[in-house]
C-alpha positions, -999 to 999 in steps of 0.1 A, spaced: 558 538 -301 559 515 -271 522 520 -265 514 513 -302 534 480 -301 516 469 -270 482 477 -286 491 458 -318 502 426 -299 476 398 -300 457 393 -268 466 361 -249 438 336 -246 429 323 -212 443 288 -205 408 274 -201 397 286 -236 427 271 -252 420 237 -236 384 238 -247 394 247 -283 419 218 -285 393 194 -271 368 205 -297 394 200 -325 403 166 -311 366 156 -311 361 169 -346 392 149 -358 378 118 -341 345 121 -359 361 128 -392 379 95 -389 349 76 -377 323 90 -400 332 68 -430 326 37 -408 290 47 -399 273 31 -429 291 -2 -422 281 1 -385 245 8 -394 245 -21 -418 259 -45 -392 233 -33 -366 204 -38 -390 216 -72 -401 225 -87 -367 212 -67 -337 176 -61 -349 170 -98 -356 184 -106 -322 161 -80 -306 132 -96 -324 142 -130 -312 145 -117 -277 110 -103 -278 95 -135 -293 113 -156 -266 90 -140 -240 59 -149 -260 36 -179 -261 36 -183 -299 29 -216 -316 17 -217 -352 -5 -247 -344 -24 -227 -317 -26 -192 -330 -55 -182 -307 -32 -188 -276 -6 -163 -286 4 -139 -259 29 -128 -233 45 -158 -215 71 -142 -193 100 -165 -185 79 -197 -191 98 -205 -223 132 -202 -206 119 -224 -177 108 -250 -203 142 -248 -220 161 -256 -188 136 -282 -175 127 -302 -207 144 -335 -210 150 -331 -248 167 -298 -242 189 -313 -215 199 -341 -239 207 -315 -265 229 -296 -241 247 -328 -231 253 -337 -267 265 -301 -275 290 -303 -246 302 -337 -256 307 -327 -292 325 -295 -282 348 -311 -257 357 -341 -279 362 -321 -311 382 -293 -295 403 -316 -274 412 -341 -302 417 -313 -327 441 -295 -302 462 -326 -297 464 -335 -334 470 -298 -343 499 -296 -318 515 -328 -332 512 -316 -368 524 -281 -359 555 -297 -342 562 -317 -374 557 -287 -397 579 -265 -375 609 -286 -387 627 -279 -420 622 -305 -447 618 -306 -485 584 -296 -496 573 -281 -463 553 -253 -480 533 -277 -501 526 -299 -471 514 -269 -451 490 -259 -479 476 -294 -482 471 -296 -444 450 -264 -445 428 -277 -473 401 -294 -451 394 -262 -432 387 -244 -465 359 -268 -476 323 -258 -471 310 -276 -439 280 -291 -457 302 -304 -485 326 -319 -459 298 -336 -441 284 -350 -474 319 -362 -483 322 -381 -450 286 -395 -451 288 -409 -487 324 -412 -496 336 -427 -463 308 -440 -442 285 -455 -467 282 -493 -460 279 -503 -496 304 -481 -515 322 -461 -488 360 -460 -486 362 -474 -450 343 -506 -459 362 -508 -492 395 -507 -473 383 -534 -449 374 -556 -479 407 -549 -497 427 -558 -465 407 -586 -450 391 -601 -481 356 -606 -493 344 -619 -459 355 -587 -442 328 -571 -419 309 -542 -435 296 -521 -406 271 -493 -409 294 -467 -394 268 -440 -388 242 -463 -373 267 -481 -351 286 -450 -339 265 -419 -347 282 -394 -324 317 -407 -332 309 -403 -369 301 -366 -364 332 -361 -341 355 -376 -367 342 -354 -395 345 -323 -374 380 -332 -361 391 -336 -397 379 -301 -406 390 -283 -374 424 -298 -369 440 -275 -396 426 -245 -378 442 -255 -345 474 -263 -364 476 -229 -379 473 -210 -346 497 -234 -328 522 -233 -356 522 -195 -353 529 -199 -316 558 -223 -322 574 -200 -347 573 -171 -322 595 -190 -296 628 -174 -287 650 -199 -306 682 -187 -290 670 -198 -256 659 -232 -270 693 -236 -286 710 -228 -254 690 -254 -235 698 -279 -262 736 -272 -259 733 -276 -221 721 -312 -227 683 -308 -224 664 -335 -242 636 -328 -267 609 -338 -242 624 -315 -215 625 -286 -239 589 -292 -249 577 -296 -213 595 -268 -196 599 -242 -224 576 -249 -254 544 -258 -235 545 -228 -212 551 -205 -242 522 -221 -261 497 -219 -232 479 -188 -245 479 -200 -281 463 -233 -269 437 -213 -249 430 -191 -279 426 -219 -304 405 -239 -280 381 -210 -272 377 -201 -309 371 -237 -318 345 -240 -291 327 -209 -303 322 -225 -337 316 -261 -327 289 -251 -302 270 -236 -331 276 -265 -355 245 -275 -374 257 -287 -408 273 -320 -398 245 -330 -374 219 -322 -400 237 -338 -429 252 -370 -413 225 -381 -389 196 -356 -393 197 -353 -355 187 -389 -350 203 -417 -328 209 -392 -299 230 -367 -318 207 -337 -318 227 -307 -304 213 -273 -294 213 -258 -329 195 -288 -343 171 -288 -314 163 -252 -321 157 -260 -358 134 -289 -348 114 -267 -323 110 -239 -348 103 -257 -381 88 -289 -369 70 -281 -337 63 -245 -349 70 -233 -313 85 -199 -321 87 -187 -285 105 -218 -271 129 -219 -301 137 -182 -296 144 -188 -259 167 -216 -267 184 -194 -293 189 -167 -268 205 -191 -243 229 -203 -270 238 -167 -279 245 -158 -243 267 -189 -239 286 -181 -271 291 -145 -260 306 -157 -227 330 -180 -246 339 -153 -271 346 -128 -243 371 -152 -228 386 -157 -263 390 -120 -268 407 -115 -234 431 -143 -242 439 -127 -276 444 -93 -261 467 -106 -235 486 -125 -262 491 -93 -282 502 -74 -251 529 -99 -245 541 -98 -281 542 -60 -280 566 -60 -250 
């Protein structure tokens, strides 16, 4: 009987075989979860990465539609021209100025508005919804609104306000011609301030209110609380909103094209690429400039993602 019982007992698997089997099962489970995402991944690759690869290939070519017989491999000549051409340098300077001014002013205004909306008052929900509205408007529509409804020297709201306040003899400046870059900055700030406000308001509402209340009971002023407690807590939120805003403002084309058409020294890198590609028909040089913009945007986006991940880690503690 004892021998029969021993014979009927299942044989023990070697430890190595059990480990390999569990590993195979884990891999099969991972693939079963990821398989439904493959069509979406393939779609994204076809839609984004293949055009970028084509742009990368063209950036190494001497390809101008006006001189089709000269088409051929150019090596790094297009990139050298991008970094040495005076028009490109001016476009880079304008892009940096636009980004710094728009992001900086939007951050300051967004912080002030977020501090106001963090307080309790009647109709706070309605005010928050109204404050978000500019960010929801299509960029081209927002640019057209500023160009015609506000800046127009004949029927614009700004000159109409001057005439209503100062009388018929009030000055009627051409806002776009006199201040082209500031005109674009004002329109972009109006649209991007709500975005900054949303992120900063989320940061304000995640503060430990018990610590703030304890500091207030101990006699700390509102400025001391803001400087020593609120601002350090908001550092990562400020970094995140600034980096995300910079990613989008660097690529802005709508406002420059709509308000000034790149004239009066307002052509940024996206508009310069548009001019090089569609006006000069220099596909190789335009592609090289596009690759440079993409690399710069990826660097900024990487910094933004690191900031976001560190923010999520802190909140998970």
